[in-house]
C-alpha positions as CSV (number, residue, x, y, z in Angstrom):
1,M,-5.9,-107.0,-6.6
2,A,-4.1,-103.8,-5.7
3,Q,-3.0,-103.4,-2.3
4,K,-5.5,-101.7,0.0
5,L,-4.2,-99.9,3.1
6,L,-7.0,-97.3,3.9
7,L,-10.2,-99.3,2.5
8,E,-8.9,-102.8,3.3
9,H,-11.7,-103.4,5.7
10,I,-14.4,-101.2,4.1
11,Q,-16.9,-104.1,3.7
12,V,-16.6,-105.2,7.4
13,P,-20.0,-105.0,9.0
14,G,-19.6,-102.4,12.1
15,I,-16.3,-101.1,10.9
16,N,-17.3,-97.7,11.8
17,T,-17.5,-98.5,15.6
18,F,-14.3,-98.6,18.0
19,E,-14.9,-102.0,18.9
20,V,-14.9,-103.5,15.2
21,Y,-12.0,-101.1,14.1
22,Q,-10.0,-102.3,16.8
23,Q,-10.5,-106.0,16.4
24,K,-9.2,-105.4,12.7
25,G,-5.9,-104.0,14.2
26,G,-7.1,-100.3,14.8
27,Y,-5.3,-98.1,17.2
28,R,-2.1,-100.4,16.9
29,A,-0.3,-97.2,15.4
30,V,-1.3,-95.1,18.2
31,K,0.1,-97.9,20.7
32,K,3.0,-97.9,18.7
33,A,3.7,-94.3,18.4
34,L,3.3,-93.4,22.1
35,K,4.9,-96.3,23.6
36,E,7.8,-97.2,21.3
37,L,8.6,-94.0,19.2
38,S,9.7,-90.4,20.1
39,P,7.6,-87.5,18.1
40,E,10.9,-87.3,16.0
41,D,10.8,-90.8,15.2
42,V,7.2,-90.5,13.8
43,V,8.1,-87.6,11.7
44,E,11.0,-89.4,10.4
45,E,8.8,-92.6,9.5
46,V,6.6,-90.5,7.6
47,K,9.4,-88.6,5.8
48,K,10.8,-92.3,4.9
49,S,7.3,-93.1,3.4
50,G,7.5,-90.3,0.7
51,L,3.7,-89.5,1.4
52,R,2.6,-86.5,-0.2
53,G,-0.3,-84.1,0.3
54,R,-3.6,-86.0,-0.6
55,G,-5.4,-82.6,-0.6
56,G,-4.3,-81.4,-4.0
57,A,-1.0,-79.9,-3.6
58,G,1.1,-83.0,-3.3
59,F,3.5,-81.6,-1.1
60,P,5.7,-84.1,0.9
61,T,4.0,-84.5,4.4
62,G,7.1,-85.1,6.5
63,M,8.6,-82.1,5.2
64,K,5.7,-80.0,6.0
65,W,5.8,-81.4,9.3
66,S,9.5,-80.5,10.1
67,F,8.8,-77.1,9.1
68,L,6.8,-76.5,12.2
69,A,8.3,-73.8,14.6
70,K,8.7,-75.0,18.2
71,P,9.1,-72.0,20.2
72,E,9.0,-72.8,24.2
73,G,5.8,-72.3,25.9
74,V,3.6,-71.6,22.8
75,P,0.9,-74.3,21.7
76,R,1.2,-75.9,18.7
77,Y,-1.9,-77.1,16.9
78,L,-2.9,-79.7,14.0
79,V,-5.7,-79.0,11.8
80,C,-7.3,-81.3,9.7
81,N,-9.0,-80.2,6.6
82,A,-12.0,-81.9,5.8
83,D,-13.7,-79.1,4.0
84,E,-13.8,-81.2,0.9
85,S,-15.5,-78.9,-1.7
86,E,-13.8,-79.3,-5.0
87,P,-16.2,-80.4,-7.8
88,G,-15.7,-84.2,-8.5
89,T,-14.2,-84.9,-5.2
90,F,-15.9,-87.1,-2.4
91,K,-13.3,-89.3,-1.1
92,D,-12.7,-87.8,2.3
93,R,-16.5,-87.8,3.1
94,Y,-16.4,-91.6,2.0
95,L,-13.7,-92.3,4.5
96,M,-15.3,-90.3,7.3
97,T,-18.8,-92.0,6.7
98,H,-17.4,-95.7,6.7
99,I,-14.0,-95.6,8.6
100,P,-14.1,-92.6,10.8
101,H,-11.6,-94.2,13.4
102,A,-8.9,-94.5,10.7
103,L,-9.0,-90.4,10.7
104,I,-9.2,-90.3,14.6
105,E,-6.2,-92.6,14.9
106,G,-4.2,-90.5,12.3
107,M,-5.2,-87.6,14.3
108,I,-3.7,-88.9,17.5
109,V,-0.5,-90.2,15.9
110,A,0.0,-86.8,13.8
111,S,-0.7,-84.7,16.9
112,Y,1.8,-86.8,18.9
113,A,4.5,-86.3,16.3
114,L,3.8,-82.4,16.1
115,G,3.6,-82.1,20.0
116,A,0.1,-80.9,19.5
117,N,-2.5,-81.4,22.6
118,T,-5.5,-79.7,21.0
119,S,-6.3,-80.6,17.4
120,Y,-9.4,-79.6,15.3
121,I,-11.1,-81.5,12.2
122,Y,-12.7,-78.6,10.2
123,V,-15.7,-80.3,8.3
124,R,-17.6,-78.9,5.3
125,G,-20.9,-77.4,7.0
126,E,-23.1,-79.6,4.3
127,M,-21.7,-82.7,5.8
128,M,-23.8,-82.8,9.0
129,P,-24.2,-86.8,9.2
130,Q,-20.3,-87.0,8.7
131,I,-19.7,-84.3,11.7
132,R,-22.1,-86.6,13.9
133,I,-20.2,-89.8,12.9
134,L,-17.0,-88.3,14.0
135,E,-18.4,-86.9,17.2
136,R,-19.6,-90.1,18.0
137,A,-16.1,-91.9,17.1
138,I,-14.2,-89.2,19.3
139,A,-16.5,-90.0,22.2
140,E,-16.0,-93.9,21.7
141,A,-12.0,-93.2,21.4
142,K,-12.0,-91.2,24.7
143,A,-14.2,-93.6,26.7
144,A,-11.4,-96.3,25.6
145,G,-8.7,-94.0,26.9
146,F,-7.2,-92.9,23.5
147,L,-8.2,-89.4,23.8
148,G,-8.2,-87.0,26.9
149,K,-5.4,-86.7,29.7
150,N,-2.7,-89.3,30.0
151,I,-3.5,-91.3,27.0
152,L,-2.6,-95.0,27.6
153,G,-0.4,-94.0,30.7
154,T,2.2,-92.2,28.6
155,G,1.8,-88.6,29.8
156,Y,0.6,-87.5,26.6
157,N,-2.6,-85.4,26.6
158,L,-5.0,-84.7,23.4
159,E,-8.3,-83.1,22.9
160,L,-9.9,-83.3,19.7
161,Y,-12.7,-81.3,18.3
162,V,-15.2,-81.4,15.3
163,Q,-15.7,-77.9,14.0
164,P,-18.5,-77.4,11.1
165,G,-17.5,-74.9,8.5
166,G,-20.1,-72.5,6.7
167,G,-20.0,-74.3,3.5
168,A,-17.6,-72.0,1.6
169,Y,-15.2,-73.4,-0.9
170,I,-12.6,-70.9,0.0
171,C,-12.3,-72.3,3.5
172,G,-10.5,-75.4,1.7
173,E,-7.6,-72.9,1.4
174,E,-5.6,-73.6,4.4
175,T,-5.3,-69.9,5.9
176,A,-8.9,-69.2,5.1
177,L,-10.0,-72.2,6.9
178,L,-7.5,-70.8,9.8
179,E,-9.5,-67.5,9.8
180,S,-13.0,-69.3,9.6
181,L,-11.9,-71.6,12.7
182,E,-11.1,-68.3,14.7
183,G,-14.6,-67.4,14.2
184,K,-13.9,-64.8,11.2
185,R,-14.7,-64.3,7.6
186,G,-12.8,-67.2,5.6
187,N,-10.5,-64.8,3.8
188,P,-6.9,-66.4,2.7
189,R,-4.3,-64.6,4.6
190,I,-1.2,-63.1,2.8
191,K,1.8,-65.7,3.2
192,P,4.6,-65.4,4.8
193,P,3.9,-65.7,7.8
194,F,3.3,-69.3,6.8
195,P,0.8,-71.6,9.4
196,A,3.9,-73.7,10.4
197,V,5.0,-70.4,12.1
198,A,2.0,-68.3,12.5
199,G,-1.2,-70.3,12.0
200,L,-4.2,-70.9,14.4
201,Y,-4.2,-68.3,17.1
202,N,-1.1,-67.1,15.5
203,C,0.6,-70.2,16.9
204,P,2.6,-72.8,15.0
205,T,0.0,-74.7,13.1
206,V,-0.1,-77.8,10.3
207,V,-3.0,-78.2,8.3
208,N,-3.4,-81.4,6.6
209,N,-6.1,-83.3,4.3
210,V,-8.1,-86.0,5.7
211,E,-6.4,-88.6,3.6
212,S,-2.9,-87.4,4.3
213,I,-3.6,-87.9,8.1
214,A,-5.3,-91.3,7.7
215,A,-2.5,-92.5,5.8
216,T,0.0,-92.0,8.6
217,V,-1.7,-94.9,10.3
218,P,-0.7,-97.8,7.6
219,I,2.7,-95.9,7.4
220,L,3.5,-96.4,11.2
221,N,2.1,-100.1,11.1
222,I,4.0,-101.3,8.1
223,G,7.1,-98.8,8.2
224,G,7.8,-96.0,6.2
225,E,10.3,-97.8,4.0
226,V,7.9,-100.5,3.2
227,Y,5.2,-97.9,2.4
228,A,7.8,-96.1,0.0
229,K,8.0,-99.3,-2.0
230,I,4.2,-99.1,-2.9
231,G,3.8,-97.0,-6.0
232,M,6.3,-95.3,-8.2
233,E,9.1,-92.8,-8.2
234,R,8.1,-89.8,-6.0
235,S,4.4,-91.1,-6.1
236,T,4.5,-93.7,-3.3
237,G,1.7,-95.4,-1.5
238,T,-1.9,-95.5,-2.3
239,K,-4.5,-92.8,-3.4
240,L,-8.1,-92.8,-2.9
241,I,-9.7,-91.7,-6.4
242,S,-13.3,-90.3,-6.7
243,A,-14.4,-91.6,-10.0
244,S,-17.6,-90.1,-11.7
245,G,-19.0,-89.1,-14.7
246,N,-20.1,-91.3,-17.8
247,I,-18.7,-94.6,-16.3
248,N,-20.4,-97.9,-15.4
249,K,-18.9,-97.9,-12.0
250,P,-18.6,-94.6,-10.4
251,G,-17.4,-94.5,-6.6
252,V,-14.0,-94.3,-4.6
253,Y,-11.3,-96.6,-5.3
254,E,-8.0,-96.9,-3.6
255,I,-5.3,-97.5,-6.2
256,E,-1.5,-98.1,-6.1
257,L,-0.1,-95.1,-7.6
258,G,1.4,-95.8,-11.1
259,L,-1.6,-97.7,-12.3
260,P,-2.3,-97.0,-15.9
261,V,-5.0,-94.5,-16.8
262,E,-6.3,-96.8,-19.4
263,E,-6.7,-99.8,-17.1
264,F,-8.2,-97.5,-14.4
265,I,-10.8,-96.2,-16.9
266,Y,-11.6,-99.6,-18.6
267,S,-10.8,-102.5,-16.2
268,E,-13.9,-104.2,-14.3
269,E,-12.0,-103.7,-11.1
270,Y,-12.2,-100.0,-11.2
271,C,-14.2,-97.9,-13.3
272,G,-15.7,-100.7,-15.8
273,G,-15.6,-98.7,-19.1
274,I,-17.7,-95.9,-20.4
275,A,-21.2,-96.3,-19.7
276,G,-23.5,-97.1,-22.7
277,G,-20.8,-98.6,-24.5
278,K,-19.9,-94.9,-25.8
279,R,-16.4,-93.5,-26.5
280,L,-14.2,-91.6,-24.3
281,K,-13.8,-87.6,-25.1
282,A,-12.2,-86.1,-22.1
283,V,-11.3,-86.6,-18.5
284,V,-10.8,-83.9,-15.5
285,A,-8.0,-86.0,-13.8
286,G,-7.8,-84.3,-10.3
287,G,-11.0,-82.3,-9.4
288,S,-12.5,-79.3,-11.3
289,S,-9.2,-77.2,-10.9
290,V,-6.8,-79.2,-12.9
291,P,-6.4,-78.9,-16.9
292,I,-9.0,-81.0,-18.8
293,L,-7.4,-83.4,-21.2
294,P,-8.7,-85.0,-24.5
295,A,-8.8,-88.9,-24.7
296,N,-5.9,-88.9,-26.8
297,L,-3.7,-87.0,-24.1
298,I,-5.1,-88.8,-21.0
299,L,-4.5,-92.4,-22.3
300,K,-1.0,-91.5,-23.7
301,T,1.7,-88.6,-22.9
302,A,2.5,-86.4,-26.0
303,K,5.8,-88.6,-26.3
304,G,3.5,-91.9,-26.7
305,D,4.2,-93.4,-23.5
306,N,1.3,-94.7,-21.3
307,R,-0.2,-92.4,-19.0
308,L,-0.2,-93.5,-15.6
309,M,-2.3,-92.4,-12.3
310,S,0.8,-90.8,-10.7
311,Y,1.8,-87.2,-9.8
312,E,4.7,-87.3,-12.2
313,S,2.7,-88.9,-15.2
314,L,-0.2,-86.8,-15.0
315,A,2.1,-83.7,-15.1
316,D,4.3,-85.1,-18.0
317,G,4.1,-82.3,-20.9
318,G,3.2,-79.6,-18.5
319,F,-0.1,-77.6,-19.1
320,A,0.7,-78.0,-22.9
321,T,-0.4,-81.7,-22.9
322,G,-0.5,-82.6,-19.2
323,T,-2.6,-82.0,-16.3
324,M,-2.2,-82.9,-12.3
325,L,-3.3,-85.7,-10.0
326,G,-4.8,-82.9,-7.8
327,S,-7.4,-84.0,-5.2
328,G,-8.1,-87.4,-7.4
329,G,-11.5,-86.2,-8.6
330,F,-11.3,-88.0,-11.8
331,I,-14.2,-87.0,-13.9
332,V,-15.0,-88.8,-17.2
333,F,-16.8,-87.4,-20.4
334,D,-18.1,-89.5,-23.1
335,E,-18.5,-88.4,-26.6
336,D,-21.8,-86.6,-26.0
337,Q,-20.6,-84.4,-23.5
338,C,-20.3,-80.6,-24.5
339,I,-16.9,-79.3,-23.1
340,V,-18.2,-75.6,-23.5
341,R,-21.3,-76.2,-21.3
342,N,-19.0,-78.0,-18.7
343,T,-16.5,-75.1,-18.6
344,W,-19.4,-72.6,-18.2
345,N,-20.6,-74.9,-15.2
346,F,-17.2,-75.0,-13.5
347,T,-16.7,-71.3,-14.0
348,R,-20.1,-70.6,-12.5
349,F,-18.8,-72.3,-9.5
350,Y,-15.6,-70.3,-9.1
351,H,-17.4,-67.1,-9.5
352,H,-20.0,-68.0,-7.0
353,E,-17.2,-69.2,-4.4
354,S,-14.8,-66.3,-4.9
355,C,-14.4,-64.6,-1.4
356,G,-13.8,-61.3,-3.4
357,Q,-10.6,-60.5,-1.6
358,C,-8.5,-59.9,-4.8
359,S,-10.0,-58.1,-7.7
360,P,-8.6,-60.3,-10.4
361,C,-10.5,-63.4,-9.1
362,R,-13.6,-61.3,-8.1
363,E,-13.9,-59.6,-11.6
364,G,-12.3,-62.2,-13.7
365,T,-14.6,-65.1,-12.7
366,G,-17.5,-63.0,-13.2
367,W,-16.6,-62.1,-16.8
368,M,-15.3,-65.7,-17.6
369,E,-19.0,-67.0,-16.7
370,K,-20.7,-64.2,-18.7
371,V,-18.6,-64.8,-21.8
372,L,-19.0,-68.5,-21.5
373,H,-22.7,-68.3,-21.2
374,R,-22.7,-66.1,-24.2
375,L,-20.9,-68.9,-26.2
376,E,-22.9,-71.7,-24.7
377,Y,-26.3,-70.1,-25.8
378,G,-25.4,-69.2,-29.2
379,H,-24.7,-65.6,-28.9
380,G,-20.8,-65.9,-28.8
381,K,-18.3,-64.0,-31.3
382,R,-14.9,-65.5,-32.3
383,S,-13.2,-62.9,-30.5
384,D,-14.8,-64.2,-27.0
385,I,-12.5,-67.2,-27.1
386,D,-9.2,-65.1,-27.2
387,L,-10.9,-62.9,-24.5
388,L,-11.5,-65.7,-22.3
389,V,-7.5,-66.9,-22.6
390,D,-6.6,-63.2,-22.2
391,V,-8.7,-62.9,-18.8
392,S,-7.6,-66.4,-17.5
393,K,-4.0,-65.1,-17.9
394,K,-4.7,-62.0,-16.0
395,I,-6.2,-63.9,-13.1
396,E,-3.6,-66.7,-13.0
397,G,-0.8,-65.9,-10.4
398,N,-2.3,-62.5,-9.6
399,T,-4.2,-63.5,-6.5
400,I,-3.5,-64.1,-2.9
401,C,-4.7,-67.7,-2.8
402,P,-5.0,-70.7,-5.7
403,L,-8.6,-70.2,-6.2
404,G,-7.7,-67.6,-9.0
405,D,-5.6,-70.4,-10.6
406,A,-8.2,-73.0,-10.2
407,A,-10.6,-70.7,-12.0
408,A,-8.1,-70.0,-14.8
409,W,-6.7,-73.3,-15.5
410,P,-9.9,-75.2,-16.6
411,V,-11.1,-72.3,-19.1
412,A,-7.2,-72.0,-20.6
413,S,-7.1,-75.8,-21.0
414,A,-10.7,-76.4,-22.2
415,I,-9.8,-73.9,-25.1
416,R,-6.2,-75.1,-25.7
417,H,-7.3,-78.6,-26.4
418,F,-10.8,-78.1,-27.7
419,R,-10.8,-74.7,-29.7
420,D,-12.5,-75.9,-32.6
421,E,-15.7,-77.0,-30.4
422,F,-15.7,-73.4,-29.1
423,E,-15.4,-72.1,-32.6
424,W,-18.3,-74.3,-33.6
425,H,-20.3,-72.8,-30.8
426,V,-19.9,-69.4,-32.5
427,T,-20.5,-70.6,-36.3
428,H,-23.5,-72.7,-35.4
429,G,-24.8,-70.8,-32.5
430,E,-28.6,-72.5,-33.2
431,E,-27.6,-75.9,-33.9
432,A,-25.3,-75.8,-30.7
433,Q,-28.6,-75.3,-28.7
434,N,-30.0,-78.9,-30.0
435,R,-27.1,-81.0,-30.6
436,N,-23.4,-81.4,-29.0
437,F,-20.0,-81.2,-31.3
438,G,-19.6,-84.7,-30.5
439,L,-16.3,-87.0,-30.4
440,A,-14.7,-85.0,-33.4
441,H,-11.0,-86.0,-33.7
442,Y,-10.3,-85.9,-29.7
443,A,-9.7,-89.6,-29.4
444,D,-7.6,-90.0,-32.5
445,P,-4.1,-91.1,-32.0
446,L,-1.6,-88.0,-31.4
447,S,0.3,-88.9,-35.1
448,L,-2.9,-88.2,-36.8
449,V,-3.9,-85.2,-35.2
450,E,-0.9,-83.5,-36.0
């Protein structure tokens, strides 16, 4: 059994309450941080742990914290990004639902490390049950003396607020989130200045994902150096993976980074294999924004090594033959799934969620949706496939925020790896309405494909 740090007590009845959470060792990290360590010591522990942002970008958390500007007399803020809207990702919602105090404890530890006395948890608007759960957990922590004025008699003050969003995917981008938190329309800001210098209310701000903040608790409990020994290379610690699609056991799994992808998909401890005894066709490994890979490239790298669940191994081969760990939204497709239809579905989402601030994204996502709709419904031309590639290149890298890239990558990678399926939709337009292209050669060993 893999080591569990975040979900170790997930099955304990009442773990969502302060009392049971504390009985299971909860709030030890707060006591240790506030009574034994300076804020700089906490930042140093997180740096030593090698923890990387768990929201998708994978930027080292300790380094991000150390960038925070500290001008005299200016408040600093910690904002938790709980606006989980990436298709295929539901691990933060799971954590907040079942162990809300893990996030509250992480918020106290991280706020102390950053010198923040007011912090916010910005939650996606549709997650009303989770918002109520968090507010109850905050009230319990406050009643026990872990929030408010003079926490545990240490002189440290912290007020923690839950702020519902309006249900916009774009507000998962940190500067759009800050705009929304200030009561404005959630449009991403031009950077620089970065939030670490001018964030919420123009003050120094750190924005971190739910899982990143919750992970600071085990880091303080076991020590940064011990945490860094879990996992592999620069992918240290454990990671929550949201597994969905055509698998026997969908759900949220905590894995040690470095687990082979094949073991994750087929072992009984995790996904339990492909549902209905079918064959694997493709995987989106890190939420809808990352490149899709066919079966033969998700299980092995282009060099023939086993593909592992780590930042480095999934990215092996660049976008030509690799992908990204992203937010850990692991979507599995069996042999009967249509890649063209799935790509169209993703593109519909990005077109709908584009904030419209940048022309390439505003116009390009709509064009890609229309062209993919044509291809899916049998009216496409062969030139449409190259048109899609061209439009995706015009969007990528030409927008203020990464939503443009997130919309372009799934389309470009689907055509890169499944071009013959797109061509089949052109040449067999009517037939494509009644049956799918099938597995074809996508699971064949790479040596045979070439």
